[in-house]
DSSP file (Angstrom, degrees, kcal/mol; ACC not computed):
  #  RESIDUE AA STRUCTURE BP1 BP2  ACC     N-H-->O    O-->H-N    N-H-->O    O-->H-N    TCO  KAPPA ALPHA  PHI   PSI    X-CA   Y-CA   Z-CA
    1    1 A X              0   0    0      0, 0.0     2,-0.2     0, 0.0    33,-0.0   0.000 360.0 360.0 360.0 141.0   -4.7   -2.5  -19.4
    2    2 A X        -     0   0    0     28,-0.1     2,-0.2     1,-0.1    32,-0.0  -0.530 360.0-132.5 -74.8 140.1   -8.0   -3.1  -17.6
    3    3 A X     >  -     0   0    0     -2,-0.2     4,-2.3     1,-0.1     5,-0.2  -0.478  28.9-102.0 -86.2 167.7  -11.1   -2.9  -19.7
    4    4 A X  H  > S+     0   0    0      1,-0.2     4,-2.3     2,-0.2     5,-0.2   0.846 118.8  55.1 -59.8 -37.0  -14.1   -0.9  -18.5
    5    5 A X  H  > S+     0   0    0      2,-0.2     4,-1.6     1,-0.2    -1,-0.2   0.915 110.7  42.8 -65.5 -46.5  -16.0   -3.9  -17.4
    6    6 A X  H  > S+     0   0    0      2,-0.2     4,-2.2     1,-0.2    -1,-0.2   0.894 113.9  53.3 -68.5 -39.2  -13.3   -5.3  -15.0
    7    7 A X  H  X S+     0   0    0     -4,-2.3     4,-2.5     1,-0.2    -2,-0.2   0.918 108.3  48.8 -64.3 -41.6  -12.6   -1.8  -13.7
    8    8 A X  H  X S+     0   0    0     -4,-2.3     4,-2.4    -5,-0.2    -1,-0.2   0.840 109.4  53.7 -64.4 -33.1  -16.2   -1.2  -12.8
    9    9 A X  H  X S+     0   0    0     -4,-1.6     4,-1.8     2,-0.2    -1,-0.2   0.888 109.7  47.5 -63.5 -41.2  -16.3   -4.6  -11.1
   10   10 A X  H  X S+     0   0    0     -4,-2.2     4,-2.3     2,-0.2    -2,-0.2   0.919 111.6  50.0 -64.7 -44.5  -13.3   -3.6   -9.0
   11   11 A X  H  X S+     0   0    0     -4,-2.5     4,-1.8     1,-0.2    -2,-0.2   0.960 110.6  50.2 -59.4 -52.0  -14.8   -0.2   -8.1
   12   12 A X  H  < S+     0   0    0     -4,-2.4    -1,-0.2     1,-0.2    -2,-0.2   0.850 112.2  47.8 -52.7 -39.7  -18.0   -2.0   -7.1
   13   13 A X  H  < S+     0   0    0     -4,-1.8    -1,-0.2     1,-0.2    -2,-0.2   0.894 123.5  28.8 -72.9 -43.0  -16.1   -4.4   -4.8
   14   14 A X  H  < S+     0   0    0     -4,-2.3    -2,-0.2    -5,-0.1    -1,-0.2   0.397  83.4 126.4-106.6   1.9  -14.0   -1.8   -3.0
   15   15 A X     <  -     0   0    0     -4,-1.8     3,-0.1    -5,-0.2     6,-0.1  -0.303  46.4-153.4 -64.1 147.2  -15.9    1.4   -3.0
   16   16 A X  S    S+     0   0    0      1,-0.1     2,-0.3     0, 0.0    -1,-0.1   0.632  76.7   7.9 -97.7 -18.6  -16.5    3.1    0.4
   17   17 A X  S >  S-     0   0    0      1,-0.1     3,-1.8     0, 0.0    -1,-0.1  -0.927  93.1 -81.4-152.1 178.9  -19.7    4.9   -0.5
   18   18 A X  T 3  S+     0   0    0      1,-0.3    -3,-0.1    -2,-0.3    -1,-0.1   0.863 123.6  32.2 -53.6 -52.4  -22.2    5.0   -3.4
   19   19 A X  T 3  S+     0   0    0     -3,-0.0     2,-0.4    -4,-0.0    -1,-0.3   0.031  86.0 140.8 -96.9  24.9  -20.5    7.3   -5.8
   20   20 A X    <   +     0   0    0     -3,-1.8    -5,-0.1     1,-0.2    -6,-0.1  -0.584   0.7 137.2 -79.3 123.4  -16.9    6.3   -4.9
   21   21 A X  S    S+     0   0    0     -2,-0.4    -1,-0.2    -6,-0.1    -9,-0.0   0.423  73.3  41.1-129.2 -17.0  -14.4    6.1   -7.8
   22   22 A X  S    S+     0   0    0      4,-0.1    -2,-0.1     5,-0.0    -7,-0.0   0.267  73.2 125.0-127.6  11.1  -11.2    7.7   -6.4
   23   23 A X  S >> S-     0   0    0      1,-0.1     4,-2.6     4,-0.0     3,-0.6  -0.332  73.4-108.3 -68.8 157.2  -10.7    6.7   -2.8
   24   24 A X  H 3> S+     0   0    0      1,-0.2     4,-2.8     2,-0.2     5,-0.2   0.879 118.5  57.6 -52.8 -38.5   -7.4    5.1   -1.9
   25   25 A X  H 3> S+     0   0    0      2,-0.2     4,-1.8     1,-0.2    -1,-0.2   0.890 109.7  42.0 -55.0 -44.6   -9.0    1.7   -1.5
   26   26 A X  H <> S+     0   0    0     -3,-0.6     4,-2.4     2,-0.2    -1,-0.2   0.903 114.8  50.4 -74.2 -41.4  -10.4    1.7   -5.0
   27   27 A X  H  X S+     0   0    0     -4,-2.6     4,-2.7     1,-0.2    -2,-0.2   0.910 110.7  50.3 -62.8 -42.2   -7.1    3.2   -6.5
   28   28 A X  H  X S+     0   0    0     -4,-2.8     4,-2.6    -5,-0.2    -1,-0.2   0.895 110.9  48.3 -60.8 -43.1   -5.1    0.5   -4.7
   29   29 A X  H  X S+     0   0    0     -4,-1.8     4,-2.0    -5,-0.2    -2,-0.2   0.922 113.4  47.7 -66.7 -41.9   -7.3   -2.3   -6.0
   30   30 A X  H  X S+     0   0    0     -4,-2.4     4,-2.4     1,-0.2    -2,-0.2   0.934 112.5  48.2 -65.2 -44.1   -7.2   -1.0   -9.6
   31   31 A X  H  X S+     0   0    0     -4,-2.7     4,-2.9     1,-0.2     5,-0.2   0.913 109.6  54.6 -62.9 -40.8   -3.4   -0.6   -9.4
   32   32 A X  H  X S+     0   0    0     -4,-2.6     4,-2.0     1,-0.2    -1,-0.2   0.918 109.7  45.2 -60.9 -41.3   -3.1   -4.1   -8.0
   33   33 A X  H  X S+     0   0    0     -4,-2.0     4,-2.3     2,-0.2    -1,-0.2   0.903 113.8  49.5 -70.4 -38.1   -5.0   -5.7  -10.9
   34   34 A X  H  X S+     0   0    0     -4,-2.4     4,-2.6     1,-0.2    -2,-0.2   0.904 110.5  51.3 -66.2 -39.2   -3.0   -3.6  -13.5
   35   35 A X  H  X S+     0   0    0     -4,-2.9     4,-2.6     2,-0.2    -2,-0.2   0.884 108.9  51.5 -62.6 -39.2    0.2   -4.7  -11.8
   36   36 A X  H  X S+     0   0    0     -4,-2.0     4,-2.1    -5,-0.2    -2,-0.2   0.933 112.2  45.4 -61.5 -48.1   -1.0   -8.4  -12.1
   37   37 A X  H  X S+     0   0    0     -4,-2.3     4,-2.3     2,-0.2    -2,-0.2   0.908 112.6  49.9 -62.3 -42.9   -1.7   -8.0  -15.7
   38   38 A X  H  X S+     0   0    0     -4,-2.6     4,-3.0     1,-0.2     5,-0.2   0.918 108.3  53.9 -61.5 -44.9    1.5   -6.2  -16.5
   39   39 A X  H  X S+     0   0    0     -4,-2.6     4,-1.1     1,-0.2    -1,-0.2   0.910 108.6  48.4 -56.9 -44.2    3.5   -9.0  -14.6
   40   40 A X  H  X S+     0   0    0     -4,-2.1     4,-1.0     1,-0.2     3,-0.5   0.920 111.9  51.0 -62.9 -41.1    1.9  -11.7  -16.7
   41   41 A X  H >X S+     0   0    0     -4,-2.3     4,-2.0     1,-0.2     3,-0.8   0.929 108.1  51.2 -60.1 -44.0    2.7   -9.7  -19.9
   42   42 A X  H 3< S+     0   0    0     -4,-3.0    -1,-0.2     1,-0.2    -2,-0.2   0.716  99.7  64.4 -71.4 -18.0    6.3   -9.3  -18.9
   43   43 A X  H 3< S+     0   0    0     -4,-1.1     3,-0.2    -3,-0.5    -1,-0.2   0.856 114.4  32.5 -68.3 -33.5    6.7  -13.0  -18.3
   44   44 A X  H << S+     0   0    0     -4,-1.0     2,-0.6    -3,-0.8    -2,-0.2   0.741 124.2  45.6 -94.4 -27.6    6.1  -13.6  -22.0
   45   45 A X    ><  +     0   0    0     -4,-2.0     3,-1.3    -5,-0.2    -1,-0.2  -0.746  66.7 168.7-119.0  80.1    7.7  -10.4  -23.3
   46   46 A X  T 3  S+     0   0    0     -2,-0.6    -1,-0.1     1,-0.3    -4,-0.1   0.785  72.9  51.4 -64.8 -30.1   10.9  -10.2  -21.3
   47   47 A X  T 3  S+     0   0    0     -3,-0.1     2,-1.7     1,-0.1    -1,-0.3   0.225  72.8 113.8 -96.1  13.6   12.5   -7.5  -23.3
   48   48 A X    <>  +     0   0    0     -3,-1.3     4,-1.6     1,-0.2     5,-0.1  -0.627  36.1 168.9 -86.6  85.8    9.5   -5.0  -23.2
   49   49 A X  H  >  +     0   0    0     -2,-1.7     4,-2.0     1,-0.2    -1,-0.2   0.738  68.2  60.3 -77.5 -23.5   11.3   -2.4  -21.1
   50   50 A X  H  > S+     0   0    0      2,-0.2     4,-2.1     1,-0.2    -1,-0.2   0.909 108.3  45.3 -66.3 -42.2    8.7    0.3  -21.6
   51   51 A X  H  > S+     0   0    0      2,-0.2     4,-2.3     1,-0.2    -2,-0.2   0.874 109.9  55.4 -67.9 -35.7    6.1   -1.9  -19.9
   52   52 A X  H  X S+     0   0    0     -4,-1.6     4,-2.6     2,-0.2    -2,-0.2   0.922 108.1  49.5 -63.1 -40.8    8.6   -2.8  -17.2
   53   53 A X  H  X S+     0   0    0     -4,-2.0     4,-2.1     1,-0.2    -2,-0.2   0.925 110.8  48.8 -62.3 -45.5    9.0    1.0  -16.6
   54   54 A X  H  X S+     0   0    0     -4,-2.1     4,-2.0     2,-0.2    -1,-0.2   0.854 109.0  53.6 -61.9 -35.5    5.3    1.4  -16.4
   55   55 A X  H  X S+     0   0    0     -4,-2.3     4,-2.6     2,-0.2     5,-0.2   0.937 109.0  48.4 -65.9 -47.9    5.1   -1.6  -14.0
   56   56 A X  H  X S+     0   0    0     -4,-2.6     4,-2.0     1,-0.2    -2,-0.2   0.890 110.6  51.9 -60.8 -36.4    7.6    0.0  -11.6
   57   57 A X  H  X S+     0   0    0     -4,-2.1     4,-2.3    -5,-0.2    -1,-0.2   0.915 110.9  47.3 -65.1 -41.0    5.7    3.3  -11.8
   58   58 A X  H  X S+     0   0    0     -4,-2.0     4,-2.4     2,-0.2    -2,-0.2   0.915 111.4  50.5 -64.3 -43.5    2.5    1.5  -10.8
   59   59 A X  H  X S+     0   0    0     -4,-2.6     4,-2.4     1,-0.2    -1,-0.2   0.881 111.0  49.1 -62.0 -40.2    4.1   -0.4   -8.0
   60   60 A X  H  X S+     0   0    0     -4,-2.0     4,-2.1    -5,-0.2    -1,-0.2   0.911 111.1  49.4 -65.8 -46.0    5.6    2.8   -6.6
   61   61 A X  H  X S+     0   0    0     -4,-2.3     4,-2.1     2,-0.2    -2,-0.2   0.885 110.5  50.9 -60.9 -42.3    2.2    4.6   -6.8
   62   62 A X  H  X S+     0   0    0     -4,-2.4     4,-2.9     2,-0.2     5,-0.2   0.912 108.8  52.1 -63.1 -44.6    0.5    1.8   -5.0
   63   63 A X  H  X S+     0   0    0     -4,-2.4     4,-2.3     1,-0.2    -2,-0.2   0.916 108.1  50.5 -61.7 -39.8    3.1    1.9   -2.3
   64   64 A X  H  X S+     0   0    0     -4,-2.1     4,-2.3     2,-0.2    -1,-0.2   0.918 112.6  46.9 -58.6 -47.4    2.6    5.6   -1.8
   65   65 A X  H  X S+     0   0    0     -4,-2.1     4,-2.6     2,-0.2    -2,-0.2   0.895 111.3  51.3 -68.2 -37.8   -1.2    5.1   -1.5
   66   66 A X  H  X S+     0   0    0     -4,-2.9     4,-2.7     2,-0.2    -1,-0.2   0.915 109.3  50.5 -63.7 -41.8   -0.7    2.1    0.9
   67   67 A X  H  X S+     0   0    0     -4,-2.3     4,-1.7    -5,-0.2    -2,-0.2   0.924 112.5  47.1 -62.3 -43.5    1.5    4.2    3.1
   68   68 A X  H  X S+     0   0    0     -4,-2.3     4,-2.1     1,-0.2     5,-0.2   0.925 112.6  48.8 -62.8 -44.8   -1.2    7.0    3.1
   69   69 A X  H  X S+     0   0    0     -4,-2.6     4,-3.1     1,-0.2     8,-0.3   0.880 109.4  53.1 -64.4 -40.2   -3.9    4.6    3.9
   70   70 A X  H  < S+     0   0    0     -4,-2.7    -1,-0.2     1,-0.2    -2,-0.2   0.870 111.7  45.9 -62.6 -35.8   -1.9    3.0    6.7
   71   71 A X  H  < S+     0   0    0     -4,-1.7     3,-0.2    -5,-0.2    -2,-0.2   0.867 123.4  32.2 -74.0 -37.4   -1.4    6.4    8.2
   72   72 A X  H  < S+     0   0    0     -4,-2.1     2,-0.2     1,-0.2    -2,-0.2   0.821 134.4  13.9 -95.2 -32.7   -5.0    7.6    7.9
   73   73 A X     X  +     0   0    0     -4,-3.1     4,-2.1    -5,-0.2    -1,-0.2  -0.691  59.5 177.1-149.1  87.4   -7.1    4.4    8.3
   74   74 A X  H  > S+     0   0    0     -2,-0.2     4,-2.6     1,-0.2     5,-0.2   0.857  81.9  54.7 -63.9 -36.9   -5.2    1.4    9.7
   75   75 A X  H  > S+     0   0    0      1,-0.2     4,-2.0     2,-0.2    -1,-0.2   0.911 109.8  46.2 -64.4 -40.6   -8.2   -0.9    9.8
   76   76 A X  H  > S+     0   0    0      2,-0.2     4,-2.4     1,-0.2    -1,-0.2   0.878 110.8  55.1 -68.7 -37.5   -9.0   -0.3    6.1
   77   77 A X  H  X S+     0   0    0     -4,-2.1     4,-2.5    -8,-0.3    -2,-0.2   0.932 107.0  49.2 -59.7 -47.5   -5.3   -0.8    5.3
   78   78 A X  H  X S+     0   0    0     -4,-2.6     4,-2.0     1,-0.2    -2,-0.2   0.921 111.8  49.8 -58.9 -45.8   -5.3   -4.2    7.0
   79   79 A X  H  X S+     0   0    0     -4,-2.0     4,-2.9     1,-0.2    -1,-0.2   0.894 110.1  49.0 -60.5 -41.2   -8.4   -5.2    5.1
   80   80 A X  H  X S+     0   0    0     -4,-2.4     4,-2.7     1,-0.2     6,-0.2   0.898 110.3  50.5 -66.5 -40.6   -7.0   -4.2    1.8
   81   81 A X  H  X>S+     0   0    0     -4,-2.5     5,-1.6    -5,-0.2     4,-0.7   0.890 114.4  45.2 -61.0 -39.1   -3.7   -6.1    2.4
   82   82 A X  H  <5S+     0   0    0     -4,-2.0     3,-0.3    -5,-0.2    -2,-0.2   0.939 115.6  45.8 -71.9 -47.6   -5.7   -9.2    3.3
   83   83 A X  H  <5S+     0   0    0     -4,-2.9    -2,-0.2     1,-0.2    -3,-0.2   0.919 121.7  35.8 -62.9 -45.8   -8.1   -9.0    0.4
   84   84 A X  H  <5S-     0   0    0     -4,-2.7    -1,-0.2    -5,-0.2    -2,-0.2   0.511 102.7-128.9 -87.1  -2.7   -5.5   -8.3   -2.3
   85   85 A X  T  <5 +     0   0    0     -4,-0.7     2,-0.4    -3,-0.3    -3,-0.2   0.927  42.6 175.2  53.2  50.9   -2.8  -10.5   -0.8
   86   86 A X      < -     0   0    0     -5,-1.6     2,-0.5    -6,-0.2    -1,-0.2  -0.704  27.9-130.5 -86.2 135.2   -0.3   -7.7   -0.9
   87   87 A X        -     0   0    0     -2,-0.4     2,-0.5     0, 0.0    -1,-0.0  -0.763  17.5-157.1 -88.0 128.6    3.1   -8.4    0.7
   88   88 A X        -     0   0    0     -2,-0.5     2,-0.0     4,-0.0    -2,-0.0  -0.904  14.0-132.5-104.6 122.5    4.2   -5.8    3.0
   89   89 A X     >  -     0   0    0     -2,-0.5     4,-1.6     1,-0.1     3,-0.3  -0.348  19.0-118.1 -75.3 158.7    8.1   -5.6    3.6
   90   90 A X  H  > S+     0   0    0      1,-0.2     4,-3.1     2,-0.2     5,-0.2   0.848 112.4  59.7 -61.2 -38.7    9.5   -5.3    7.0
   91   91 A X  H  > S+     0   0    0      2,-0.2     4,-1.2     1,-0.2    -1,-0.2   0.894 104.2  49.7 -60.2 -42.4   11.0   -1.9    6.1
   92   92 A X  H >4 S+     0   0    0     -3,-0.3     3,-0.5     1,-0.2     4,-0.5   0.950 114.8  44.1 -60.6 -49.7    7.6   -0.4    5.4
   93   93 A X  H >X S+     0   0    0     -4,-1.6     3,-1.1     1,-0.2     4,-1.0   0.879 110.5  54.2 -65.8 -40.1    6.2   -1.6    8.6
   94   94 A X  H 3< S+     0   0    0     -4,-3.1    -1,-0.2     1,-0.2    -2,-0.2   0.729  93.2  72.2 -67.4 -20.2    9.2   -0.7   10.7
   95   95 A X  T << S+     0   0    0     -4,-1.2    -1,-0.2    -3,-0.5    -2,-0.2   0.786 101.5  43.1 -67.3 -24.7    9.0    2.9    9.5
   96   96 A X  T <4 S+     0   0    0     -3,-1.1     2,-0.3    -4,-0.5    -1,-0.2   0.775 106.9  68.1 -88.8 -30.6    5.9    3.5   11.6
   97   97 A X  S  < S-     0   0    0     -4,-1.0     2,-0.1     1,-0.1     0, 0.0  -0.729  89.1-114.2 -94.9 139.6    7.1    1.7   14.7
   98   98 A X        -     0   0    0     -2,-0.3    -2,-0.1     1,-0.1    -1,-0.1  -0.389  33.6-117.6 -69.4 149.6    9.9    3.1   16.9
   99   99 A X     >  -     0   0    0      1,-0.1     4,-2.2    -4,-0.1     5,-0.2  -0.200  28.3-100.3 -78.8 177.1   13.1    1.0   16.9
  100  100 A X  H  > S+     0   0    0      1,-0.2     4,-2.3     2,-0.2     5,-0.1   0.903 124.2  52.8 -65.1 -38.1   14.5   -0.6   20.1
  101  101 A X  H  > S+     0   0    0      2,-0.2     4,-2.3     1,-0.2    -1,-0.2   0.913 109.7  48.0 -66.0 -42.5   17.1    2.2   20.5
  102  102 A X  H  > S+     0   0    0      1,-0.2     4,-2.2     2,-0.2    -1,-0.2   0.919 110.4  52.1 -65.7 -40.5   14.3    4.9   20.2
  103  103 A X  H  X S+     0   0    0     -4,-2.2     4,-2.2     2,-0.2    -2,-0.2   0.913 109.8  49.9 -59.9 -42.9   12.2    3.0   22.8
  104  104 A X  H  X S+     0   0    0     -4,-2.3     4,-2.5     1,-0.2    -2,-0.2   0.918 110.2  49.9 -62.6 -43.0   15.2    2.9   25.2
  105  105 A X  H  X S+     0   0    0     -4,-2.3     4,-2.3     1,-0.2    -1,-0.2   0.899 110.4  49.4 -62.3 -41.0   15.8    6.6   24.7
  106  106 A X  H  X S+     0   0    0     -4,-2.2     4,-1.9     2,-0.2    -1,-0.2   0.883 111.9  49.2 -65.4 -41.3   12.1    7.3   25.5
  107  107 A X  H  X S+     0   0    0     -4,-2.2     4,-2.3     2,-0.2    -2,-0.2   0.889 110.6  51.2 -64.5 -41.1   12.3    5.2   28.6
  108  108 A X  H  X S+     0   0    0     -4,-2.5     4,-2.4     2,-0.2    -2,-0.2   0.928 110.7  46.9 -64.3 -45.5   15.5    7.0   29.7
  109  109 A X  H  X S+     0   0    0     -4,-2.3     4,-2.0     1,-0.2    -1,-0.2   0.878 111.1  52.7 -66.1 -35.2   13.9   10.4   29.3
  110  110 A X  H  X S+     0   0    0     -4,-1.9     4,-1.9     2,-0.2    -1,-0.2   0.906 111.3  45.6 -66.3 -41.8   10.8    9.2   31.2
  111  111 A X  H  X S+     0   0    0     -4,-2.3     4,-2.0     2,-0.2    -2,-0.2   0.882 111.6  52.7 -70.5 -35.8   12.9    8.0   34.2
  112  112 A X  H  X S+     0   0    0     -4,-2.4     4,-1.7     2,-0.2    -2,-0.2   0.895 109.5  48.8 -65.4 -39.5   15.0   11.2   34.2
  113  113 A X  H  X S+     0   0    0     -4,-2.0     4,-1.2     1,-0.2    -1,-0.2   0.908 111.1  49.7 -69.5 -39.6   11.9   13.3   34.3
  114  114 A X  H  < S+     0   0    0     -4,-1.9    -2,-0.2     1,-0.2    -1,-0.2   0.857 111.4  48.0 -67.6 -34.9   10.4   11.3   37.2
  115  115 A X  H  < S+     0   0    0     -4,-2.0    -1,-0.2     1,-0.2    -2,-0.2   0.814 109.0  55.0 -73.0 -29.5   13.6   11.5   39.2
  116  116 A X  H  <        0   0    0     -4,-1.7    -1,-0.2     1,-0.3    -2,-0.2   0.765 360.0 360.0 -73.4 -26.2   13.8   15.3   38.6
  117  117 A X     <        0   0    0     -4,-1.2    -1,-0.3    -5,-0.1    -2,-0.2   0.470 360.0 360.0 -76.8 360.0   10.4   15.8   40.0
């Protein structure tokens, strides 16, 4: 668990305005540090399953916040991923981009519309 001093340092580093404590950027940064600490704890205490459950919960919460941030503010999302060195899986990135099949379908409908006119 992060102590108050570390948490305030993280908030100061990632805040978006003067009184910011709950923006997605700050929440993601805090969760990342908590995940790092829990990971270190679990390396030494391999059978601590309640902490493992907490780690999984924090990772899922961070993933949801990252997905939200990516949809709403892509520039901020890119900055957060670079600063915190978060690995983004291909599946997460591909969910926003259309697949090759979807692109082909879009092209086919566009060509059909132009030939019908």
